[in-house]
N, C-alpha and C positions, 0 to 999 in steps of 0.2 A: 391338647384338644379339649380336655375336661375344663380347663380354665376359660377357653374361648366360649364354650357352651354356657358356662356360668355367667360370663359377661354378657353374652347375647340374651340370655333369659332375664338377666337383671335389667338390661336396657328395654326389652320388650315389656317387662313389668312396669317400668317407669313410664313408658309411653302410654300404656293402658291406664295406669293410675292418673296421669295428667289428663287424659281424655275423659275419664269418669268424673274427675273434679271439675273439668271444664263444663260438663253437662249440668253440674249442680250450681254453677255460677249464675248470677242474674242474667236473664235474657234482655230485660229492658234497661236502657241507660238514660239518665236524666242529668243535664248540666244546666245550671242556672246562675245568673249574675244580675245584680241590680245597681242602679246609680240614680241619684236624684239630681235633676237638672233645673236650672233657673230659667225655665221657659214653660209656656202653657202647653197642655197636651196636644193641641192641634198643630203646634210648630214641630214637635218631636214626631208626631204621627205622620205628618206630611214628608218629613225627611226619609222615613222608612218606607212609606207607602208608594213613593215615586222612585222606582228602581235606579234611574239614572243618577239620583242623588247619592247612591251608595259609593260612587267613585270618590266622594269627598270624605267619607268616614269609615267605610268597611276596612277592617284590619287586613283582609287578604288583598285588597286593592293596593294597600300600602306596601305589602310584602313584595308584590310583583306588579309594578305600575305598567309593565309591558304586556300584561295579559290581554288577549284578544276577547272583546266583548261583542255580543250580538243580542239585541233586544227584540221581543216579539209581543204581540197583543197590545192592549192599551198601555198608556204611559204609566198608569198607576192603578192600584186596586186589584180586585179579583181578575185573574187571567193574565195580569202583567207577568212577564218572565224575562229572564236573561240567561244566556249561556256564556261560559268562559272557557278559554283554552290557555293553559299556562305550562311552561316547562319547569317551573319551580316546584320542588317536591312538597312544599308546605301548602301549595295552592291546588295543583292538579287541574282537572277538567270537570265540568258539570253543568247543571242547569238548576236555577232557582225559580220557583213560581209562587205567586201569591194565591193562596187557596181560599182565604176568607179575610174580610176586613170589616171591622166594626168601628166606624169613625171615632177617633180620639180615645178608643178603649183598648183595642187589640188588633193585631195582624198575625195571621197564621201563614206560614210558608212551608213548602215542600222542596227539599233539595235532593237531586239525584247526582251522586258522586261518581258519574261515569262508570257504571257497572259495579261499584263497590257497595251499593245499597242506598236506601233512602234515609233521609233524616228530616225531622219535622221541627221547625222553630216557631215559637210564638213570642211576640213582643206585646207586653202589657203596659198600659199608660194609666197611672193613678195620680190624680191631682193631689198635691200637698201644698195648700195655700196658693202662692204664686208660682210654685215649682211643680215638677212632674217627676214621679218616681217611675223609671223605665226598668222593666224586668225582661231580660232576654233569656229564653229557655230553649233547650234542644232535647228532643226525645228520639231515641233510635231503638229499633228492635235488632238485636244481634243474632237472632235466629237460632238454629240448632247447632251451628258450627262452634265447637268448643274453643277453637283458636280465636274466633271473633269475640266470644264471651270473655276470654282473657283480656283481649284488647279493650273491651268495655270497661274493665277495671281501671284503665288509665285514661279514659275519655275525658273526665273532668280536668285532669292535668294537661291533656293535649289541647283542648279547645277553650277551657275556662280562661286562660290568660288572653287568648284572642278575643273572647267576649268582653273582657275588661278593657282591653285596648280599644275595641270598637265602640264601647259605651263612652269612653273618655273622648275619643275622636268625635263622636256624635254630640257630646256635650259641648265641645269647643265650637262645632258648627252652629248649633242652635243658640248657644249663648252669645255668639258673636253677631247675630242678626237682630236688628230691632224687631220687637214683637209685632209691630204693625206691618212689617214688610215680609215676614216669614210666610211662605205659602207651602 
């Protein structure tokens, strides 16, 4: 009985220790990736600002091409949104909405991951000669939940590769279109 009590107290101490450390971990998570594309800012901007275009470059659309999509609001710009339903564990369900759009400079989006919290992404477009440097960021508040804060430590590794794939897909789309035809 004495051994069982020691093991129980040890496990309790470990759980309390992990929780305390969890509260000390960063609450804010930031993921960022960039890629320079041989296309003008307006071409890249339009691909992101028009949500139906995402089916051609979004890494999650490629993971589950069978996901169910529904669009709401305007076709592009502030207020445009789409929701997705997917049985694939890497995609899940959620809604994405364009919150702010500064033509050819930046687009801010809000993502609601079906009750798992909100994430905010920003796409920046910086001209570099005839090319455009596109930076995709995501910021999320992991709240007071110590388990979520532990998860935040792995967020860059979890979504960073998807951001890179998405940027490369986007690059293929915009670079394959003649500059005069891109809308």
